[in-house]
N, C-alpha and C positions, 0 to 999 in steps of 0.2 A: 916585333916579338910580343907575345901575349904577356900579360902581367901574371904575377904569382897565383892569384886567386883563380884565374882562368886555367892555368896549367894544372893546378890541383884538381879542379873540376874535371878537366879532360882525362887526367890519370884515373880518377875515381870512376868515371863513366866507362873508360876502356876496361878497367878491371871488372866492372859489373857485367859488361858484355862478354868478357872471357869466362866469367863464372857461369853465366847463362848458357853459353855454348857448351861448357863442360857438363852442366846438368842435362842439357838436351842429348848430348852424345852418350852420357852414361845411361840415360833412360832408353835410348835407341839400342845400345849394344849390351846392356845388362853387365856392365863392367864391375870389377871388384870394388866394393865400398871403401876399403882402406886406401886403395890407389886414388880414387876420386877425392877422398878427404885430404890426401897428401897434396894433390894438385891444387885444391881450393885453398889450403893453408899456404902453399907457395905463392899463390896469387895475392893473398892477403899480405904476406911478407914483402912481396915485390911492391905492392901499393904503398905500404907503410914506409918502406925505404925510399921510394921515389918521391913521395910527398915530403918526407923529412929532408931530402936533398934540395928540393925546391924551397922549402921554408928557411933553410939555413945557408943560403947562397950569399955569403957576405964577402964578396970580392970587390976590389976597387975599380981598376980601369976597365975600359970597354973590351980590350983584348982578353983580359983575364975573365971577364963575365962571359964573353963568347966561348972561350975555351971550356969554362966550367959547364955551360949549358950544352955544348957539343958533347962533352963527356957524359953528361946526364942523359942526353938523348940516346947515346950509344948503349948505356946501361939499360934504359927502358926498352929499346929495340931488342937487345940480347935476351933479356928476361921474358919479354912478351913472346918472342919466337920460340924460346925453349918451352914455355908452357903450352903454346899452341901445338908444337910437335908432339908433346906428351899426350895432349888431348886426342890428336889424330891417331896416336898409337893405341888408344883404348880399344880393346877387342872383346 
């Protein structure tokens, strides 16, 4: 498993890519500015929360650590897919 610093960097890079895709899609489709800003704000909140969860993972035994990071991965996947669906829906 990657260390915390690498996980934080990966989350930040993922969010940057999502933001870039959102801006490209908005330029391509001439979508509503308020909707685009809401999506970008949601990406920022997702990034902040995910990094906070990585930073404050103070669990003891290996099973608890594995369960914690599996739950974190499920959170990241859910939020990421939600944002990507909303970007695809821009028209």
